[in-house]
C-alpha positions as a printed Julia matrix, in Angstrom:
339×3 Matrix{Float64}:
 -71.54  28.6    11.44
 -72.22  32.18   10.41
 -75.14  32.41    7.98
 -77.18  35.35    6.72
 -80.57  36.07    8.29
 -83.66  35.12    6.31
 -87.3   36.03    6.69
 -89.76  33.28    7.54
 -91.17  33.39    4.01
 -87.73  33.0     2.44
 -86.85  30.14    4.76
 -90.15  28.38    4.07
 -89.69  28.76    0.3
 -86.2   27.23    0.35
 -87.29  24.39    2.61
 -90.3   23.61    0.41
 -88.05  23.52   -2.67
 -85.63  21.1    -0.99
 -88.48  18.86    0.16
 -90.25  18.87   -3.21
 -90.4   15.81   -5.44
 -88.07  16.02   -7.2
 -86.04  18.39   -4.97
 -85.19  21.79   -6.4
 -81.94  23.64   -5.63
 -81.08  27.07   -6.93
 -78.01  25.79   -8.82
 -79.75  22.69  -10.22
 -77.84  20.11   -8.18
 -79.36  17.02   -6.65
 -79.45  16.71   -2.86
 -76.23  14.67   -2.73
 -74.18  16.56   -5.32
 -71.18  18.67   -4.38
 -70.33  21.86   -6.19
 -67.09  21.95   -8.18
 -64.06  21.44   -5.94
 -60.77  23.01   -7.07
 -57.55  22.04   -5.28
 -53.91  22.99   -5.66
 -50.99  22.0    -3.42
 -47.63  23.68   -2.91
 -49.06  27.2    -3.05
 -46.97  28.64   -0.18
 -43.26  28.47   -1.11
 -41.98  29.0     2.46
 -44.25  26.41    4.09
 -43.42  22.74    4.68
 -46.77  21.88    3.08
 -49.65  23.93    1.7
 -52.88  23.78   -0.24
 -55.59  26.04   -1.6
 -59.14  24.78   -1.99
 -62.3   26.26   -3.46
 -65.82  24.84   -3.43
 -68.32  26.33   -5.85
 -66.19  28.74   -7.86
 -68.18  30.05  -10.81
 -66.16  29.35  -14.02
 -67.84  32.13  -15.98
 -67.34  34.76  -13.29
 -63.86  33.58  -12.23
 -64.67  33.99   -8.55
 -67.02  33.1    -5.76
 -67.33  29.94   -3.74
 -65.91  28.92   -0.38
 -62.15  29.39   -0.41
 -59.64  28.15    2.17
 -55.86  28.2     2.2
 -53.89  25.91    4.53
 -50.19  25.77    5.34
 -47.97  23.77    7.69
 -44.72  24.84    9.35
 -42.29  22.71   11.36
 -40.39  24.16   14.31
 -38.02  22.49   16.74
 -39.15  22.27   20.37
 -37.12  21.42   23.46
 -38.69  18.52   25.33
 -36.38  18.84   28.34
 -37.58  22.36   29.16
 -41.23  21.35   28.87
 -41.93  23.4    25.75
 -42.3   20.32   23.55
 -43.78  16.85   23.74
 -41.7   13.73   23.24
 -42.53  12.43   19.78
 -43.78  15.81   18.53
 -47.2   17.44   18.41
 -49.69  19.06   16.05
 -51.39  22.41   16.66
 -54.23  23.73   14.46
 -55.36  27.33   14.09
 -58.23  28.69   11.99
 -58.41  32.35   11.02
 -61.48  33.94    9.43
 -60.88  36.84    7.09
 -63.19  39.77    7.98
 -64.01  40.11    4.27
 -65.47  36.6     4.33
 -67.89  37.58    7.14
 -68.69  41.28    6.69
 -71.97  40.89    8.64
 -70.24  39.64   11.81
 -69.02  41.8    14.65
 -65.45  41.45   15.92
 -66.58  39.41   18.92
 -68.72  37.11   16.77
 -65.82  36.61   14.37
 -63.52  35.7    17.27
 -66.06  33.17   18.54
 -66.38  31.6    15.09
 -62.6   31.31   14.77
 -62.4   29.74   18.23
 -65.13  27.17   17.5
 -63.58  26.13   14.19
 -60.09  25.95   15.73
 -61.3   23.7    18.55
 -63.14  21.43   16.12
 -60.12  20.92   13.85
 -57.51  20.77   16.59
 -59.36  18.21   18.71
 -59.97  16.04   15.66
 -56.58  16.19   13.93
 -54.43  16.05   17.09
 -56.06  12.84   18.32
 -53.45  10.18   19.25
 -54.82   7.74   16.64
 -53.75  10.17   13.89
 -50.35  11.14   15.32
 -47.47  10.77   12.8
 -44.53   8.76   14.1
 -41.87  10.87   12.41
 -42.26  14.07   14.42
 -39.63  13.03   16.95
 -36.0   14.16   16.58
 -34.03  13.15   19.69
 -35.87  11.01   22.25
 -36.68  13.0    25.4
 -34.76  16.02   24.03
 -35.97  17.48   20.72
 -39.15  17.13   18.68
 -41.05  18.82   15.88
 -43.96  21.16   16.46
 -46.22  20.88   13.4
 -48.32  24.04   13.09
 -51.29  23.82   10.74
 -52.76  27.23    9.95
 -55.92  27.65    7.89
 -57.4   30.9     6.6
 -60.98  31.23    5.36
 -60.79  33.72    2.51
 -64.45  33.38    1.48
 -67.46  31.5     2.85
 -70.2   30.56    0.4
 -71.41  27.66    2.54
 -70.1   24.28    3.71
 -66.98  25.8     5.21
 -66.29  22.92    7.65
 -66.0   20.35    4.86
 -63.72  22.76    3.0
 -61.49  23.21    6.08
 -61.03  19.48    6.54
 -60.26  18.94    2.85
 -57.73  21.78    2.8
 -56.16  20.52    6.04
 -55.83  17.0     4.63
 -54.26  18.35    1.44
 -51.72  20.51    3.31
 -50.78  17.63    5.64
 -50.48  15.3     2.65
 -48.12  17.83    1.03
 -45.98  18.26    4.18
 -42.34  17.16    4.09
 -40.49  16.47    7.35
 -36.74  17.23    7.02
 -34.54  14.25    7.8
 -32.35  14.68   10.87
 -29.0   13.19   11.82
 -27.98  13.04   15.5
 -24.69  14.56   16.56
 -22.8   12.84   19.36
 -20.27  14.08   21.81
 -17.95  11.94   23.92
 -17.53  12.18   27.64
 -15.3   10.12   29.87
 -17.08   7.77   32.22
 -16.77   8.89   35.81
 -14.28   6.89   37.86
 -12.85   5.03   34.86
  -9.07   5.01   34.53
  -7.49   4.82   31.14
  -5.74   1.58   30.47
  -2.46   1.02   28.68
  -1.84   3.14   25.56
  -1.12   6.81   25.27
   0.26   6.75   28.8
   3.74   8.0    29.46
   5.6    6.86   32.54
   8.2    9.25   33.82
  10.25   8.26   36.81
   9.11  10.07   39.91
   6.13  11.69   38.13
   2.46  10.63   38.02
   1.16   8.91   34.91
   0.31  11.32   32.08
  -2.4   10.45   29.53
  -3.12  11.77   26.07
  -6.01  14.18   25.63
  -6.85  12.37   22.39
  -7.57   9.04   24.05
 -11.16   8.1    23.18
 -11.37   4.7    24.82
 -13.78   4.03   27.67
 -15.89   7.07   26.89
 -19.68   7.39   27.09
 -21.49   8.62   23.98
 -24.83  10.42   23.8
 -26.67  12.37   21.09
 -26.6   15.99   22.16
 -27.89  17.73   19.05
 -28.82  17.11   15.44
 -28.22  18.41   11.96
 -30.38  18.59    8.84
 -28.93  16.81    5.8
 -31.95  18.04    3.77
 -32.94  21.51    2.69
 -35.93  22.98    4.52
 -38.34  22.0     1.72
 -37.04  18.43    1.35
 -37.5   15.31    3.46
 -40.02  12.55    3.88
 -43.81  12.75    3.91
 -45.73  12.59    7.18
 -46.07   9.01    8.39
 -49.62   7.7     8.09
 -50.82  10.46    5.81
 -53.55   8.13    4.51
 -55.24   8.44    7.93
 -56.01  12.16    7.84
 -59.83  12.48    7.93
 -62.4   14.21    5.77
 -65.66  15.7     7.01
 -69.13  15.53    5.53
 -71.89  17.82    6.74
 -75.39  16.34    6.59
 -77.95  19.13    6.41
 -81.04  17.6     7.99
 -84.43  18.57    6.64
 -86.81  15.7     7.53
 -87.5   13.34    5.99
 -84.34  13.84    3.91
 -80.88  15.39    4.12
 -78.58  17.05    1.61
 -74.86  17.81    1.13
 -72.74  20.86    0.37
 -75.21  23.55    1.41
 -74.93  27.13    0.2
 -75.24  29.95    2.72
 -78.96  30.39    2.04
 -79.55  26.64    2.37
 -77.63  26.59    5.65
 -79.77  29.44    6.96
 -82.87  27.41    6.09
 -81.71  24.18    7.74
 -82.69  23.68   11.4
 -79.91  21.23   12.24
 -76.67  20.01   10.67
 -74.65  16.92   11.54
 -70.88  17.04   11.09
 -69.19  13.66   10.66
 -65.41  13.3    10.26
 -64.09   9.92    9.11
 -60.63   8.53    8.52
 -59.99   5.57    6.24
 -56.67   3.93    7.18
 -55.2    1.63    4.54
 -56.38  -1.98    5.01
 -58.26  -1.06    8.19
 -61.82  -0.31    9.22
 -63.06   3.31    8.87
 -62.91   5.39   12.03
 -65.42   8.03   13.11
 -63.05  10.73   14.36
 -65.58  13.44   15.24
 -69.32  14.09   15.37
 -71.06  17.37   16.15
 -74.57  18.8    15.86
 -75.12  22.44   14.89
 -78.52  24.1    15.26
 -81.69  23.35   17.16
 -83.62  20.14   16.75
 -83.68  16.53   17.81
 -82.43  13.32   16.23
 -83.52   9.97   17.66
 -81.1    7.08   17.99
 -82.5    5.1    15.06
 -82.12   8.14   12.81
 -78.57   8.7    14.04
 -77.53   5.16   13.12
 -78.88   5.58    9.6
 -77.27   9.0     9.24
 -73.97   7.61   10.44
 -74.09   4.86    7.81
 -74.95   7.38    5.08
 -72.25   9.76    6.29
 -69.6    7.04    6.09
 -70.63   6.27    2.51
 -70.47   9.93    1.46
 -67.16  10.42    3.29
 -65.62   7.41    1.53
 -66.56   8.81   -1.87
 -65.16  12.23   -0.92
 -62.01  10.66    0.53
 -61.33   8.6    -2.61
 -61.87  11.58   -4.94
 -59.63  13.8    -2.83
 -56.86  11.19   -2.66
 -56.93  10.74   -6.43
 -56.55  14.49   -6.85
 -53.7   14.63   -4.3
 -51.8   11.87   -6.08
 -52.29  13.71   -9.38
 -50.89  16.84   -7.71
 -47.84  14.85   -6.58
 -47.21  13.71  -10.14
 -47.69  17.23  -11.53
 -45.21  18.75   -9.08
 -42.65  15.97   -9.58
 -42.77  16.46  -13.34
 -42.46  20.22  -12.9
 -39.47  19.8   -10.58
 -37.81  17.34  -12.97
 -38.27  19.68  -15.93
 -36.85  22.59  -13.92
 -33.82  20.52  -13.0
 -33.35  19.41  -16.61
 -33.32  23.04  -17.78
 -30.55  23.83  -15.33
């Protein structure tokens, strides 16, 4: 990712501090400690789901840290015309605010946005994570779930922040319930039998236009019994992954790097894991950033460590998300009681 340039002396000083015994970090954390993570859901009133996340905000200063906002929006797509996919689809987009990367040129900013978009989209749109309630009418209508993320500030570890914000927004997403509408059409070649027929001498048989027997029925459209912000949660929302970035500085590694620490790290390993309920963890994505080599034996150990860190992050995030659900339900109940 985009990091500030450092002189060789600065880089060597930071590396030596991280490799010291005990390790020294500028903010006093241990190698495996995360900075403070602040999360709030339901921050975008017109979205189907939303979240705002900050890593490393300074309480005294009231600002700083890596900040990401994520929002989802559901739109109806027509499967028959080829615009949509039967069963629905998910599309991710990452936008980088120029104020978060003032040292980057326009072209470099576009490349960063593209790389982050590809990483999230390929991971979150994988078939193993696909929700089963994005379909509306089989082979006709489906939901397009757009997940948009904006990086408002980057103080390091932006990939982990993006995945956490994405998971929170998807967790918060409500899919409106749909009810199919049917029309009736007479089966070709079928003759009406018996009732509603009038026989007039010398005239052909006349039938009632209100006769509904022997008619074929098919769902042609749908209606929404819910309001736009109501509905059911995304199916399988416990499967959405989290990412942990291992900053490799042999013989050790560390988590949640600041910008200066990222600039001093030769190689970083991104590991995205999902933890389905009552199932084995799944490694959804793995990517190296930087120059350097990792042998197979090291990779196996790093993978095991990454799964352990991801599980801890996943559990903490889920606890916070459930607390957010309770907070919003209580708020909604109190608002209704006042009315």
